[in-house]
GUVO-145269 format. One record per residue: x, y, z of N, C-alpha, C, O, CB in turn. Coordinates in steps of 0.02 Angstrom, whole numbers, plus 50000, padded with zeros to 5 digits. Glycine has a CB too. Layout:
! GUVO-145269
XYZXYZXYZXYZXYZ;...
***
This chain:
! GUVO-145269
521815248248291521565253048340520835254748328520435255148375521995259448339;520665255748265519985257548247519495252048265518925253348284519945259048173;519725245848258519285240148271519025240148342518445238248353519655233748258;519425242248389519235241748459518845247748484518545247548538519835240848501;518835253148446518515259248471517775258448486517565260548541518595264648420;517355255448441516645254748457516535250448519516115252148561516285251648399;516925244848526516835240548583517055243948648516725243248699517225234148574;517605247548644517845251148703517345256348726517215256948786518515254448688;517065260048679516565265248696515945262048727515655264848773516385269248633;515745256348700515145252948726515255250448797514825251448840514955247048680;515835247348809515985244948877516045250648927515825250048984516635240848876;516335256248905516405262048948515715264748967515595266549025516815267448914;515265265048918514585267548931514225263048980513895265449026514195268048865;514275256448969513935251749014514205252249085513825251949133514005244648987;514865252949091515165253349157514915259449194514765259149254515935253649152;514855265049159514615271249190513875270649208513675272449264514725277149143;513475268149162512755267849172512565262949228512065263849261512405265949108;512965257749237512805252549286513155253749353512835253649406512985245749259;513805255049350514205255549411514045261749452513975261249513514935255549394;513985267449420513875273649457513205273649495513205275049555513895279649409;512645272149462512015272049499512015267049558511755268549611511435270349452;512315261149547512345256049600512765258649659512575257749717512635249449574;513325261849643513755264549696513405270049736513465270449797514415267249666;513025274249700512655279649733512125276649780512055278849837512325284249681;511765271549756511245268549796511525265549861511295267149916510875263049756;512025261149854512295257749913512655262649959512655261750020512775252149892;512965267749931513295272749971512805276550015512915277350075513685277649928;512265278949984511765282750021511385278250070511205280250125511265286049973;511265272050048510895267350091511295265850154511015265150208510735260850053;511955265250146512385263850205512405269750253512565268950312513095262050182;512245275650227512245281650269511565282750302511465287650338512425287750228;511095278250289510445278650321509875281150278509315281850302510495282950379;510015282450214509485284750170508995279150156509175273250157509785287450103;508365280850144507855275850129507965273050060508335275850019507145278950135;507645267350046507705264349980507475269249926507795269949874507285257849975;506935272649940506655277349891507145283049877507285284649819505995280149916;507405286049930507865291749922508505289649886508755293149842508025294849990;508775283849905509395281449875509295279749801509725281449759509655275149912;508745276549785508605274849715508465281049673508685281549616508005270049711;508115285849703507965292049667508615295749650508695298249594507495296649709;509065296049698509705299349687510125295649634510455298849593510105299949752;510115289049636510505285049588510235285649518510595284749469510525277749609;509585287249512509285287849446509405294549413509285295349353508555286649450;509645299449452509765306149425510355306049376510345309549325509895311149481;510875302149391511475302149350511355300049278511545303649232511995297649381;511035294149266510915292149196510495297249158510625298649099510575285449194;510005300149192509575305149160509975311349142509915313949087508985306949206;510375313749189510785319749178511295318549122511425322949082511155321749243;511565312549120512065310849069511745310948999512055313448951512365303849082;511135308348993510785308348929510645315548906510735317248848510135304348933;510415319648953510255326648937510895330448918510885334648872509905330048996;511445329048952512075332248937512305330448866512545334648828512615330448989;512245323948850512455321648784512035325048729512295326848676512385314048778;511395325848743510955329248695511155336548687511185339148631510215328748717;511295339948743511495346948740512165347848704512275352848670511545349848811;512595342848711513255343148680513235341748605513535345448566513725338048713;512875336548585512855334548515512285337548475512305337748414512815327148509;511785339948511511185342848478510825337748434510465339648388511385348848437;510925331448449510575326148412510325320948462510615319848514511045322948360;509765317848443509475312648486509105307948439508575309648412508995315748541;509375301848430509045297148384508405294348416508265295548475509515291448365;508025290748376507385288148399507425283848461507015284448506507055284348345;507935279448463508005274948520508185278848583507905277548636508545269748505;508645283648577508835287748634508245291748660508165292748720509415292448616;507825293948614507235297848634506745293548673506445295748722506885300748571;506665287248652506225282648688506475281548759506095281748807506175275848651;507135280248765507435279048831507365285248875507195284648934508175277048824;507495291048847507455297248885506735298448909506625300148967507685303248843;506255297448866505545298448884505345293648939504995295448986505095297548822;505565287348932505405282248982505695284149050505355283349102505665275448961;506315286549051506635288549113506265294349146506145294249207507355290549100;506075299349106505735305249134505055303249163504885305049219505645310649079;504655299449123503995297349146504065292849207503675293449254503615293649089;504555288249205504665283749262504845287549325504595285849380505205278749246;505275292549319505475296549377504865300149406504775300349467506015301749357;504445302949363503845306449386503365301749422503105303349475503485309849327;503265295749393502815290849424503085288649491502705287549539502715284849377;503745287949495504055285749557503945290849613503775289049669504805284549547;504035297249596503945302449647503205303249666503045304949723504225309149621;502755302049618502045302649632501815296949678501445298049726501635302549567;502045290849663501825285049703502225284349767501975281649817501895278749662;502855286749767503285286049825503505278849837503725277149891502925288449886;503455274649785503635267649791504335266449762504445267649702503105263149756;504795264049803505475262849780505505257549726505935257749682505915260749839;505045252749729505035247449679504885250149609505105247349559504515242149699;504515255549606504365258649542505005261049507505045261049446503885264449551;505495263149547506125265449519506485259849483506745260849428506575268349574;506505253949514506825248249482506415245949422506695244349369506905242449532;505765245849429505325243849374505395248649316505365246649258504595243449397;505495255049331505565260149279506175258749236506135258949174505625267049310;506735257149268507345255649231507255249349188507475249049131507935254649279;506915244449216506795238149180506315239349122506395236449068506515232849227;505815243549134505335245149081505675248549023505495247548965504765249449108;506185252649038506545256148986506865251348937506835252448876507065260649016;507195246048962507515241348918506995237248880507115235148823507985236648957;506415236048912505875232448878505605236348819505495233548765505325230848926;505495242848830505245247048775505775247448720505605247448661505075254148801;506405247948740506945248048692506925241648649507015241948588507635248648727;506815235948682506775229648645506195229548596506255227148540506705223948693;505615232248618505035232448573505165236948513504955235448457504415234848612;505495242548525505665247148471506135243648421506075244448361505985253648498;506615239848448507075236148405506695231148362506815230548302507605232548447;506245227448394505855222448358505435225648302505395223048247505405218548406;505135231348318504735234848268505165237248210504965236848152504365240748300;505765239748226506215242348174506475236848129506665238048071506795246048206;506495230648155506755224948116506335223648054506565220548006506785218648159;505715226048055505275224947998505195231147955504725231747916504595222648023;505665235747963505685241747921506315241547878506695236747880505685248247965;506405246647838506995246847793507635248547831508185247847804506885251947738;507575250747894508175252747932508155249848003507985253448050508225260447936;508325243348011508355240448078508845244348122509385246348099508575233048074;508665245448184509055249648229509785247448236510225251648239508735249748297;509905240948240510585238648252511055239348192511655238148198510565231448273;510785241348135511205241948075511775246948085512345245348069510775244148016;511615252948110512135258048121512635255948174513225257648170511825264648139;512395252348224512845250048278513325244648253513905244548273512435247448337;513075240148210513475234648186513985236748133514505233548126513025229348159;513835241948096514265243848040514995244848060515435241948027514005250148008;515155248848111515865249848128516205243448152516805242648142515925255048182;515825238848183516115232548205516315228248146516835224948146515635228848251;515875228248094515985223848038516445226747984516815223047952515325222148007;516425233247976516855236347924517565237647951518035238147912516545242847900;517635238148017518285238948050518655245248026519265245548030518705232848038;518285250048001518595256347979518975255747914519335260347894519055258748032;518905250047879519265248947817518845251547758518255249947751519425241447807;519175255447715518815258547658518505253247613517945254047588519295262947618;518865247747601518615242447557517985239347585517515237847548519155237047547;517975238347652517375235347684516805240347685516225238447678517545233047755;516955246747695516435251847694516095251947625515485252347620516725258847710;516505251647573516235251647505515835245247492515315245447459516805252247453;516075239747519515715233347512515045233647547514545231047522516135227547540;515035236847606514405237647642513895241447600513315239547596514525241247710;514115246847569513665250847528513395246847469512825247747449514025257147502;513815242547440513585238447384513105232947406512625231447371514185235447348;513245230047464512825224547488512175226947520511675223347522513205220447538;512175233147545511565235947575510985235847527511035238347471511695243047600;510425232947548509845232547505509765225747473509245224247444509885237747452;510285221447478510225214747451509855210347502509905211447562510925211747434;509495205447477509055201447520509425197847577509225198247634508695196347479;509965194347560510315190347611510655194747663510625193447723510825185847578;510985200047640511345204347686510855207847734510975208147794511765209647647;510325210547707509825213947748509485209147797509315211047852509305217347705;509395202947776509085197947819509515196547881509255195547936508955191347780;510175196447871510635195347927510595201147977510555200048037511365194447902;510595207347951510545213147995509885213248032509845215148090510635219647954;509365211247997508695211048028508675205748083508385206848136508155209547974;508995200048070509015194648119509375196848183509165195248238509345188348090;509925200448174510305202948232509875207748274509895207448335510955206448209;509505212048240509075216748276508525213148314508355215048370508775221748226;508255207848284507735203848318508025200548380507695200248432507455198548269;508635198048375508965194748433509035199748491508875198148548509655191948413;509275205748475509345210948526508655212748556508595213648616509685217148498;508165213348513507495215248536507195210148583506945211848636507035216248477;507225203748563506955198348605507335197948671507035197048724506985191648567;507995198548667508405198248728508215203648778508155202248837509135198848711;508135209748754507955215248799507255214448828507135216148886508005221948762;506795211948788506105210948813506095205648867505765206548919505625208948754;506445200148857506465194848907506825197148971506595195849027506825188548879;507375200748962507745203349020507325208249059507325208149121508395206848997;506955212449023506525217349056505975213949096505825215949152506215222049003;505675208849067505125205249100505365202049165505025202349216504845199749054;505965199149163506245195949224506385201149278506255199949337506885192049206;506665206849258506835212049308506205215349337506195216949396507285217349276;505695216349296505075219349321504745214749372504505216949424504595220949263;504745208249356504455203349402504845203449468504545203349522504455196249371;505505203549463505925203649523505835209849564505885209649626506645202849505;505695215449531505625221849566505045221649616505065225049667505515227449516;504525217849601503935217649644503895211349687503445210549727503305218249602;504385206849677504375200549716504945200449767504835198349824504435194549670;505535202649747506125202349790506235208849827505975214049807506745200649749;506635208649882506795214849919507155219849874507525217849829507225213249981;507045226249886507345231449846508115230949847508435231549795507125238349870;508395229949907509125229649913509425223849874509995224249851509325228949986;509035218549865509265212849826509235214349752509685212749714508845206549841;508685217649731508585219049660509065224249633509195224449573507875221249648;509335228549676509805233649652510415230249620510635232349566510025238349709;510685225049653511265221649623511045216049576511385214949525511705218649678;510495212649591510265207249548510035209849480510135206649429509695203349581;509725215749481509505218849419510105220149373510075219049312509135225449433;510645222449403511255223649365511555217149338511775216849280511775227249409;511555212049379511815205549358511405202649301511675200049252511825200549417;510745203149307510295200649254510425204349188510475201249135509565201449274;510475210949193510585214949132511255213049100511295211849040510565222449149;511785212949141512455211349115512485204349086512785203249034512985212149170;512155199549120512155192649096511795191849030512055188748983511835188149147;511205194749025510815194348964511175198048907511185195748850510115197248974;511475203848924511835207648874512415203548845512525203648784512105214148906;512765199948888513325195748866513085190248819513395188848768513705192748926;512525187148837512245181748796512035184448728512155181448676511635178448831;511715190348729511495193348666512095194948621512075193848561511085199848679;512625197448652513235199148614513515192948579513705193248521513765202148661;513535187348615513805181248587513365178548530513605176948476513885175848641;512705178148544512245175448494512205179748432512265177248376511545174748525;512115186248442512075190748384512745191148347512765192048286511865197848406;513295190348386513965190448355514055184648307514355185348254514495190248408;513785178748326513835172948282513445174148217513675172248163513565166748317;512865177248223512465178748164512815184048121512825183548060511765181148184;513085189048155513415194548119514035192248081514245195348033513615200048168;514335186648103514925183948069514765182547995515195183147952515165177548103;514145180547981513945179147913513985185447870514215185347813513225176347911;513765191047900513815197447864514545199447855514735202147803513425203047901;514955198047905515665199547901515995195747845516415198547808516015198047966;515825189447837516105185347783515875188047715516265188047667515895178047791;515255190247711515005193047648515395199447630515555200547572514255194547653;515535203547681515905209747669516615208247645516865211347599515925213947733;516935203347678517615201547659517635198947587518075200747548517895196247707;517155194647570517135191847503517005197247450517315197247397516595186347498;516555201747466516395207147420516985211847411517125214047355515785211047445;517325213447465517905217847462518465214647421518785218047380518165219547533;518585208247431519105204647393518935204247320519375204947277519205197647422;518295203047306518075202547235518175209147200518375209247141517335200347231;518055214647234518135221347203518875222647190519045225547138517845226847249;519305220647236520025221547227520275217647166520655220147125520425219447290;520035211447160520245207347103519995210347038520335210046987519975200147111;519395213247039519115216346979519535222346957519675223346898518395218446991;519745226347006520155232246992520845230246966521105233446921520245236447055;521125224846993521775222446970521735219846899522165221146857522045217047017;521195216246886521105213346818521005218846767521215218146710520495208546817;520675224246788520555229846741521205233446725521205238246686520045234746770;
***
């Protein structure tokens, strides 16, 4: 049960963040609202959700702060310019900045994806948690975590670039659904690629946990 919790929470978040804004846009657009008005209304939900989460938990990590700031600035720029395309570009820019932050963190002592990957790899098992603590700081283990963060960073930057280009080239009504498809597609590819790399860390955790058990038995 514990193993599936992080994945379930992630899928639920993505469904809410993607499905609700798209439904709001197409719903209002079908009622005669302009592209700008429909997009502006659809962008309120993700922003409100982030603010609610902050008010509830009283915490906001660095990545969440970047996304929140990007959303607020993007919303302001959109209303100032009155350009519906800016709304789509704003969302795309947010994932691009997120990717750049990930890439920058990969070269620090605490790559951003480390905390996200831990529950997936330890599976809530005490032995694996202890193994993670022992392996943390070792060259090979840290290199794997860093590589995963780089994969996520590059993926988000490329996805962002494609969506920003589409926002100013393709019709707004097309980009509302295509933007979602691009994001979901790239996200799936990143999950698979980074998952393959993360398997190496998983094997290291399993080996370390087993070695510790054998040591305790021998003692």
